N, C-alpha and C positions, 0 to 999 in steps of 0.2 A: 310578679306571680298573679294571675287571674283571680277575681273575687270569687268565693265559693258560691256555688249555687244551692237552691233548695234540694234537700234530700229526695231521693226517689221514694215511690211507695215501697215498702220492704214486703218480703215474704214473711208470714208470720206462723210460728209454730209452737205449740205446747209440747214442752219436754216432760213427758210423763214420767220419766225417772225421777224427777226432783219435784214432782207435783202430787197431790193427793190422789191422782187417777190410778196410780198403782198401789196406793197404800190408802184405800178408801175409808174415811171415817163419815160419822152421820153428817149429811149435808154435802158431802164431797162428791157424789156421784155425777154431778154434772159440771165438775170444773172444766173451764175452757180457757183458751189463750185469751190473753188481754189484747184488744184491737190497738193498733198504732195510733189512732185518733186520741184514745184514753191516755196513752203513755205520753204523747205531746201536751195533752191538757195538763198533766202532772208536771212534766218538765217546765211549762210555762208557770205553774204556780209555785214550785219550789224556791225556798229563799237561800238555802246553803248547800253547796255542793262540795265534794272532796276531789281534788284533781290528784291524779297519781301519774309520775313522771318517772324517768329511769336516768340516774346520773351517769356521767361517761364511765365511770368504774363498775357500772352494773347495779349498783345499789338504787332501791326506790326511794322515792321521795313523795311523800304524801301530805297534803296541805288543804285547809279549807279555803273556799273562794265564794264570791257571789258571782252569779252567771246569768245569762238572759238567753232564753230560747226565741229565736226569731227567723220566720220563713225557712224552718226546717234545719237549722244550724244552732248550735250551742256555742255562746261567746263567753269568754271570761277574760280577765287581765291580770297582769303582774309588773311590777317594777322591772325595768330593764337589767338591773343588777342582782335580782333575786335569784334564788336557786332554780326555781322552776323555769325561768327564762333561760338560764344557762343550760339546763337540761334539754329544754325543747330546742335550742339551737343545735345541740349535738344529736338529738334523736326526737322527731316530731310525734312519735306515737304517744299516746296518752288514754287515760280513761277519767271520765267525770262520774261520780257516783252521788245519789241523793236518796233520801227516804226516811224511814221511820226507825225507831230503836226499840222495837217491842218484837216478842217471839211470836206472838199470836195475832197482832193486828197490824194492818200498815201495807204499804207498798213501796219496795226499793227499785231503783233504776240505775242501770249502768250503761254509759255511753262510751263505746271505743271509737277511735279515729286518730286522725293526724291533726295537730294543731298547727294553723297556718296563720301568720300575722295577718292583720288586715291593713291594708294601705290604701284603699279607695276611699277619699274623703266623703262621697255620697253614702256609701255603705256605712261607714263610721257614724255618720248622723243618725242613720236608721238604728244603729245598735245602741247609741246612746238614747234615743228615744226609747227603745225596748226596754233600758235599764231603768229610765226614769218612769215608765209604766209600771213596771214590776215591782220596784222598790220605793217609789213615791216618795215620802219626806225623808227617807233614810239617804236619798240622793239630792232631793230638789229643795230641802229645807236647809237654812244656815245652821240649824242645829243638829242636821242630820249626820248619821255616822259616817258617811261617804260623800258629804256634800262636796261639790267641785270635782268629782270624778269624770263628768263630761268633759270639763276644761283640760284636765289632766290627760285624757284620750286625745283630745285635739292638738295640744301641745307635743304629744308624744312622749310624755313623762312616763306612761305607762305603755306597754305593749298589749293591744287587743288581739286575741287570738280567736280563731273561727274553727270549730270542730264539727265537721259533717260526719254524721255516724257512719261507720263501716258495719258495725254490729251493735245491737243494743239488747239488754236483757231487763226483764221485769220480774220481780219476785214478789208475789201476792200472799198475804197471809190475812185470812178472814176467820177469826175464831179457831184457829187450827187448821183451817182448811187451806192448803198451800198451792200456787200455781207458780210455774216457772215458764216463762214466754221468752222465745228469741225471736228478734227482728233482724232479718239479714238484708242489706242493702246491695 
């Protein structure tokens, strides 16, 4: 399977149905769509993502993962025998979400796409470097939570997946001013 390439520049649109544009509050008259560059910055800074996959019987499976945004692609990993790996072997469609846990402040992101295993050793080294840059001592220090993850990737103990966005969504909340942006690739 070919290595995933960087995501194309998406079309960006504000969905007024779910934004303060149709239900104005003080300060909301100028609500606009969030630019993709800002979404990418937030994807690169996020530490925890939730990956949603579908079991062969149709039931959902949702679990937290660490992930790295690199060159327009979101990468995450799992053990070969874990439920999400088994789910993705059956159906590669998935969604990764990250964001805040507040009703009136923050920004949530959803990336939908297909998870493809990374097999190219050169790309794998780039992904390991992206993880190390993003998570620093959690991965690079012997005391780190995920120390040795790069070696586990190299040995094939874990499967590294690449998710190039098909569609992404951003849900902004700024003191009760809401925005809902859709990026289509």
